[in-house]
N, C-alpha and C positions, 0 to 999 in steps of 0.2 A: 659802142664800146671799142676797145682796141682791135686792130687787125689781127687775124688768126695767127699771123707770123709772130706777133708780140707774145701771145699766149704760149706759142711753141717755144720761144726763146726762154720764157719763164718756167718752162717745164710743166705747163698746165695742159692736160689732155682734153681737147675739145671733142665732145660727143654729139654728133648731129641727131636731129629728130625729124621723123616724118610726121608733120603736124596733123595732116589729114590725108586721105587717100590720094587727093589730087597732087600732093607734094611729091609723090613717087615720080610722076612725070617730070616735075621740076628738077628733082635730084638726078634723074637720068639725063636730062637735057644739059644741066649746068655742071654736073659732077659733084662729088662729095669731097670734103677736105682730105688731102692725102694722109695716110697713116691713121685713119680713124680706127679705133679699136672696138667700137661698138656702135649700134644703131638703135635709137629709141623709137618705139612705136607711136601710134596716134595719141594726140593730146586730149585728155579728159573727155573721151567720147560719150560719157554718160551725162554730160552737162547739156541743158536745153539749147544754149547758144552754140554748142559745138557738137550737137547730137549726131552720132554715127551709130547706126544699128549694128547689133552683134553679127548678124548674117552678112551685112554689107562689109563690115570690117574683116570678117573671116574670108570673104571672097577676094578682098584686095590684099590679104596678108601675103599671098604668093608674090605680089609685086614687091613687097618689103623684103622678102627672102631673096628675090632675084637681084634687087639692088645691092643688098649686103654681099651676095656672092660675087657680083660684078666688081666690087671694090675690095674683095678679100677680107671682109668684115666677118669675124667668127662669132660675135656675141650679138644676139638680137633681144632687146628688152620689150616686154609686152606693152600694149597701150598703157599710158600713164594715167592712173586712176586717182580721183579725188572724191571725197564724200559730197553727194548731193541728194537732198531728200526725194527728188523726183525719180531717181534711179540709183539704187544702191550699187556701189562699185563692185562689191563681191558678186552680187547677182549678175551684173553685166559681164564680168570676167568668166563666171561659170557658164553662161550662155555662149560667150565667145568661144571658149575651149570646146564646148559641145559641138559647135558648128565647124571648128577648126581642128578636128582630130588629126594628129600627126604633124601639125604645124611646128615650125622651129621657134620656140620661145625659151630663152635661156635664163631669164630673170623677170621679176615682176616690178614694174615701175609704179611708184607711189608718190602722191603729193599729200602732205599733211600740214594743216594750218591750225591745229589746236594750240593751246597756250600753257599746258601743264603736262608733266611727265606721265601722269596717269592716263591722260587722253592719248598721248603718243603711243604708250604701250598697248592701249586698247586697240588702236588701229593696226599696229604691227601684228598683234596676236590674231586678228581677223584674217590677215593675208597669209598666215602660215598654212592655211588649208591647201594652198596650191603646191606646197613642198618645193619651192624654188627660192634661190637667193633674192633678196629684196634690194632694190635701188630706190632710195628716197631722194628723188631728184629735185624736189622743192619742199623746204621746211622752214617755217617761221611762225611767229604768233600773229594770227589775224582771225580772231574769233569774236563775234559780236557778244558772246556770253561772258567774255573775259576782258572788258575794257581796261581793267586795272593793269594789264600787261601789254598793252599796245605801244606804250612809249619805249624809247630806247632802253631805259632802265628796266622796264618790264621784260623786254626782249633778252636782256642780259641775264635776268633771273631765270627765264625759261631755257636759255642756251646752256646755263650751268647745270641744268637738270638733263636736258635732251642729249647733249653730246656724249657724256659718260654712258648713258643708256644705250645709245646707238653703237658706241665703240664696244660695249660688252656683249652685244647681241650677235651671236654667231650666224644668224640668218641675214643680217644686214651686210651686204657686200660693199655698197657705196652710199654716200649721202652728200647733199650739197645744200647749203643755206640759200634761201631765196632772198637775195640782197636787193631790197627796194626801200627807198625813203618814203615817208608818209604822203608826199605830194607826187609820187611817181606811179602809183597803181593805175594801170590802164583799165583794169577790170576790178574795181574795189570789192573786197569780200565783206568789209564792214562799211555800210553806207555812211558817208560823211566823216568817218573817223577810221583811218587806216593805220596799219602797223608801221612803226618807224624802225625798219629792220635793215637799213643800209650798212654795208661793211666798208665801202670805199668812197671817199669824197671825190667830186669831179676832178680835183687836182691830183688824184692818185694816192693821197695819203689815207691811212686807215682811220676809221671812226673808233671810238672806244669799244663799240660792239665788234668791229673788225679786229681790233687788237686782242680782244678776248677770244674770238674765233681762232685767230692765229696762234694763240698760246696753247691751244689744244694739240697742235701739230707736234709739239715737243713732248707731249704726254704729261706735262707738269700739272695740268688741271683735271686730270682724269681721276677724280676722287671717288669715294663710294657713291653708289647710285642712290638717288633721293627721289622716290616716287611721290609727287605731290599732286593735289587736286584743288580746284577752287574752294575757297572757304565755305561758300554757301552749300556746295555739294557735300563737303565733309560734315557740316552741321546737320543736313538732312539724313546723311548716313548714320550719324550718331542717334538721331531721333528714331530711325527705323530699328536700330539695334535695341534701344531702350523699350520700344513697343513690341519687340519680339518678331518683327516682320522679316 
């Protein structure tokens, strides 16, 4: 992508991340971008290929705090969590906080790849247990259970639901769309069929999805909140209601 100076000229605030605990040493050696306003914690430590134990993460959190202090960074965001069946993100964070009592954590970092507003709201509601502002630093549709929304058109339908929901949620402090085209996913969430969620073409022009995302900046598309769910789930819910379940 563009050099950080380009983002700075465009008024875009770059927020660095300590991807794993070894990155702390990297950050100390090479320095962080000047004028960083916040520092993101470890990336999806509950995932098998990125597994970082809660005790180990807590032990290294002091390094994250020191790095932030060294560069005058006042906001530290928790390890960025995403759902994985092998280790529930809420359980991971609860164990982390138990090991890291008194640690400086100003916000909760969250990755969400559901495809309907109902799923997004479900995840947001679960993280409210921590009583901290939420930073949704990765959001796009990439759910194997919702192939009907993986296309660019499907992403647009989801975005029209998701952004008004995020804007209206007082617990959501920041959010950022996960801009990737379907052939760019280094770690596919949906095997052989990935979300077409790119915002910017290689030549710098906006995609239709990018234009839609940009339109929310003016507040013109922040319509009433529409909480939707997959049709199959809605049908099952109706059957349960009819059966009195």
